[in-house]
DRENTOR-933893 format. One record per residue (C-alpha): residue number from 1; residue in three letters; chain; x, y, z. Coordinates in nm, 2 decimals. Example, Ala and Ser with C-alpha at 12.3 -4.5 7.8 and 13.67 -1.06 7.14 Angstrom:
{seq->1; type->ALA; mol->A; X->1.23; Y->-0.45; Z->0.78}
{seq->2; type->SER; mol->A; X->1.37; Y->-0.11; Z->0.71}
! end
This chain:
{seq->1; type->MET; mol->A; X->0.00; Y->0.00; Z->0.00}
{seq->2; type->SER; mol->A; X->0.16; Y->0.31; Z->-0.11}
{seq->3; type->GLY; mol->A; X->0.04; Y->0.68; Z->-0.07}
{seq->4; type->GLY; mol->A; X->-0.16; Y->0.82; Z->0.24}
{seq->5; type->ALA; mol->A; X->-0.48; Y->0.78; Z->0.43}
{seq->6; type->GLY; mol->A; X->-0.56; Y->0.40; Z->0.42}
{seq->7; type->MET; mol->A; X->-0.62; Y->0.36; Z->0.78}
{seq->8; type->TYR; mol->A; X->-0.96; Y->0.41; Z->0.97}
{seq->9; type->GLY; mol->A; X->-1.00; Y->0.44; Z->1.33}
{seq->10; type->ASN; mol->A; X->-1.29; Y->0.42; Z->1.60}
{seq->11; type->LYS; mol->A; X->-1.30; Y->0.49; Z->1.96}
{seq->12; type->SER; mol->A; X->-1.52; Y->0.25; Z->2.17}
{seq->13; type->ILE; mol->A; X->-1.66; Y->0.41; Z->2.49}
{seq->14; type->LYS; mol->A; X->-1.85; Y->0.15; Z->2.73}
{seq->15; type->TYR; mol->A; X->-2.01; Y->0.20; Z->3.06}
{seq->16; type->ARG; mol->A; X->-2.08; Y->-0.04; Z->3.34}
{seq->17; type->LYS; mol->A; X->-2.41; Y->-0.10; Z->3.48}
{seq->18; type->ASP; mol->A; X->-2.35; Y->0.14; Z->3.78}
{seq->19; type->GLY; mol->A; X->-2.25; Y->0.41; Z->3.53}
{seq->20; type->THR; mol->A; X->-1.87; Y->0.39; Z->3.55}
{seq->21; type->LYS; mol->A; X->-1.66; Y->0.41; Z->3.25}
{seq->22; type->TYR; mol->A; X->-1.44; Y->0.13; Z->3.13}
{seq->23; type->SER; mol->A; X->-1.15; Y->0.22; Z->2.97}
{seq->24; type->ASP; mol->A; X->-1.17; Y->0.35; Z->2.61}
{seq->25; type->TYR; mol->A; X->-1.06; Y->0.12; Z->2.31}
{seq->26; type->PHE; mol->A; X->-0.93; Y->0.24; Z->1.99}
{seq->27; type->TYR; mol->A; X->-0.98; Y->0.02; Z->1.67}
{seq->28; type->TYR; mol->A; X->-0.79; Y->0.07; Z->1.35}
{seq->29; type->GLY; mol->A; X->-0.81; Y->-0.09; Z->1.02}
{seq->30; type->CYS; mol->A; X->-0.75; Y->-0.08; Z->0.67}
{seq->31; type->LYS; mol->A; X->-0.96; Y->0.09; Z->0.42}
{seq->32; type->HIS; mol->A; X->-0.80; Y->-0.12; Z->0.15}
{seq->33; type->ARG; mol->A; X->-0.96; Y->-0.47; Z->0.24}
{seq->34; type->ASN; mol->A; X->-1.11; Y->-0.53; Z->-0.11}
{seq->35; type->MET; mol->A; X->-0.89; Y->-0.67; Z->-0.38}
{seq->36; type->THR; mol->A; X->-0.81; Y->-0.32; Z->-0.52}
{seq->37; type->ARG; mol->A; X->-0.46; Y->-0.38; Z->-0.63}
{seq->38; type->GLY; mol->A; X->-0.46; Y->-0.75; Z->-0.65}
{seq->39; type->HIS; mol->A; X->-0.41; Y->-0.82; Z->-0.28}
{seq->40; type->LYS; mol->A; X->-0.65; Y->-0.81; Z->0.01}
{seq->41; type->CYS; mol->A; X->-0.51; Y->-0.60; Z->0.32}
{seq->42; type->ASP; mol->A; X->-0.63; Y->-0.76; Z->0.65}
{seq->43; type->TYR; mol->A; X->-0.46; Y->-0.53; Z->0.89}
{seq->44; type->ARG; mol->A; X->-0.66; Y->-0.48; Z->1.20}
{seq->45; type->LYS; mol->A; X->-0.55; Y->-0.36; Z->1.54}
{seq->46; type->GLN; mol->A; X->-0.74; Y->-0.29; Z->1.89}
{seq->47; type->VAL; mol->A; X->-0.55; Y->-0.10; Z->2.13}
{seq->48; type->SER; mol->A; X->-0.66; Y->-0.02; Z->2.50}
{seq->49; type->GLU; mol->A; X->-0.63; Y->0.34; Z->2.64}
{seq->50; type->THR; mol->A; X->-0.46; Y->0.24; Z->2.94}
{seq->51; type->LYS; mol->A; X->-0.21; Y->0.05; Z->2.74}
{seq->52; type->LEU; mol->A; X->-0.15; Y->0.36; Z->2.55}
{seq->53; type->ASP; mol->A; X->-0.13; Y->0.58; Z->2.85}
{seq->54; type->GLY; mol->A; X->0.06; Y->0.32; Z->3.05}
{seq->55; type->ALA; mol->A; X->0.35; Y->0.28; Z->2.79}
{seq->56; type->THR; mol->A; X->0.39; Y->0.67; Z->2.76}
{seq->57; type->TYR; mol->A; X->0.42; Y->0.70; Z->3.13}
{seq->58; type->ASP; mol->A; X->0.64; Y->0.40; Z->3.14}
{seq->59; type->GLU; mol->A; X->0.86; Y->0.53; Z->2.87}
{seq->60; type->ILE; mol->A; X->0.91; Y->0.89; Z->3.03}
{seq->61; type->THR; mol->A; X->0.97; Y->0.73; Z->3.37}
{seq->62; type->LYS; mol->A; X->1.25; Y->0.49; Z->3.22}
{seq->63; type->TRP; mol->A; X->1.40; Y->0.79; Z->3.01}
{seq->64; type->VAL; mol->A; X->1.43; Y->1.02; Z->3.32}
{seq->65; type->GLN; mol->A; X->1.57; Y->0.71; Z->3.54}
{seq->66; type->ASP; mol->A; X->1.83; Y->0.64; Z->3.27}
{seq->67; type->LYS; mol->A; X->1.93; Y->0.99; Z->3.22}
{seq->68; type->TYR; mol->A; X->1.92; Y->1.16; Z->3.54}
{seq->69; type->GLY; mol->A; X->1.92; Y->0.86; Z->3.81}
{seq->70; type->PHE; mol->A; X->1.59; Y->0.95; Z->3.99}
{seq->71; type->HIS; mol->A; X->1.23; Y->0.84; Z->3.98}
{seq->72; type->VAL; mol->A; X->0.93; Y->1.06; Z->3.87}
{seq->73; type->SER; mol->A; X->0.60; Y->0.96; Z->3.95}
{seq->74; type->ASN; mol->A; X->0.28; Y->0.97; Z->3.72}
{seq->75; type->LEU; mol->A; X->0.14; Y->1.24; Z->3.91}
{seq->76; type->ASN; mol->A; X->0.47; Y->1.44; Z->3.86}
{seq->77; type->ILE; mol->A; X->0.44; Y->1.34; Z->3.47}
{seq->78; type->ALA; mol->A; X->0.05; Y->1.44; Z->3.47}
{seq->79; type->LYS; mol->A; X->0.14; Y->1.76; Z->3.63}
{seq->80; type->VAL; mol->A; X->0.40; Y->1.89; Z->3.39}
{seq->81; type->LYS; mol->A; X->0.19; Y->1.76; Z->3.09}
{seq->82; type->GLN; mol->A; X->-0.09; Y->1.97; Z->3.22}
{seq->83; type->LYS; mol->A; X->0.13; Y->2.27; Z->3.25}
{seq->84; type->HIS; mol->A; X->0.23; Y->2.24; Z->2.87}
{seq->85; type->GLY; mol->A; X->-0.17; Y->2.19; Z->2.76}
{seq->86; type->ILE; mol->A; X->-0.11; Y->1.84; Z->2.69}
{seq->87; type->ILE; mol->A; X->-0.46; Y->1.68; Z->2.75}
{seq->88; type->GLU; mol->A; X->-0.51; Y->1.39; Z->2.95}
{seq->89; type->ARG; mol->A; X->-0.81; Y->1.17; Z->3.00}
{seq->90; type->GLU; mol->A; X->-1.02; Y->1.21; Z->3.29}
{seq->91; type->ASN; mol->A; X->-0.89; Y->1.08; Z->3.63}
{seq->92; type->TYR; mol->A; X->-1.10; Y->0.82; Z->3.80}
{seq->93; type->ASN; mol->A; X->-0.92; Y->0.88; Z->4.14}
{seq->94; type->LYS; mol->A; X->-1.03; Y->1.21; Z->4.21}
{seq->95; type->PRO; mol->A; X->-0.99; Y->1.36; Z->4.57}
{seq->96; type->LYS; mol->A; X->-1.33; Y->1.36; Z->4.75}
{seq->97; type->SER; mol->A; X->-1.27; Y->1.73; Z->4.84}
{seq->98; type->GLU; mol->A; X->-1.20; Y->2.01; Z->4.62}
{seq->99; type->ASN; mol->A; X->-0.97; Y->2.16; Z->4.89}
{seq->100; type->SER; mol->A; X->-0.75; Y->1.85; Z->4.91}
{seq->101; type->ARG; mol->A; X->-0.38; Y->1.91; Z->4.87}
{seq->102; type->GLN; mol->A; X->-0.16; Y->1.72; Z->4.63}
{seq->103; type->PRO; mol->A; X->0.21; Y->1.71; Z->4.65}
{seq->104; type->GLY; mol->A; X->0.44; Y->1.96; Z->4.46}
{seq->105; type->CYS; mol->A; X->0.67; Y->1.85; Z->4.19}
{seq->106; type->PRO; mol->A; X->1.03; Y->1.95; Z->4.27}
{seq->107; type->GLU; mol->A; X->1.19; Y->2.20; Z->3.99}
{seq->108; type->GLU; mol->A; X->1.46; Y->1.93; Z->3.91}
{seq->109; type->LYS; mol->A; X->1.20; Y->1.68; Z->3.82}
{seq->110; type->VAL; mol->A; X->0.99; Y->1.94; Z->3.63}
{seq->111; type->LYS; mol->A; X->1.30; Y->2.00; Z->3.40}
{seq->112; type->ALA; mol->A; X->1.38; Y->1.64; Z->3.37}
{seq->113; type->ILE; mol->A; X->1.02; Y->1.56; Z->3.26}
{seq->114; type->GLU; mol->A; X->1.00; Y->1.84; Z->3.01}
{seq->115; type->GLU; mol->A; X->1.34; Y->1.71; Z->2.87}
{seq->116; type->ALA; mol->A; X->1.18; Y->1.37; Z->2.85}
{seq->117; type->LEU; mol->A; X->0.87; Y->1.52; Z->2.68}
{seq->118; type->LYS; mol->A; X->1.09; Y->1.70; Z->2.41}
{seq->119; type->HIS; mol->A; X->1.28; Y->1.38; Z->2.36}
{seq->120; type->PHE; mol->A; X->0.95; Y->1.21; Z->2.26}
{seq->121; type->ASN; mol->A; X->0.83; Y->1.49; Z->2.07}
{seq->122; type->MET; mol->A; X->0.53; Y->1.59; Z->2.29}
{seq->123; type->ILE; mol->A; X->0.64; Y->1.96; Z->2.33}
! end
């Protein structure tokens, strides 16, 4: 297959009986499933949103650990992403009170995470 836009994608959103949401799933497939050029393309892929998010956070954490020698938490990464306008999915572990405090992220960790985001072309 050569030359552009041969893929389609769908997002599946499902809810439990109690109204809470399952993780979103993304489905990808090839638009050229017919025998248009002498062959049939049967490419299909299903990816869980948690796998996408987990891989990204794991890669950032590992990159920072390898380069700077310290660990950054998912909360640290999420705060830096939010600072740069990278939209995250809704957090299901929200604090019960609007006034609850969350720990801050030290400046050296912010800079390391920003470097990782630049490395992965996210900012």
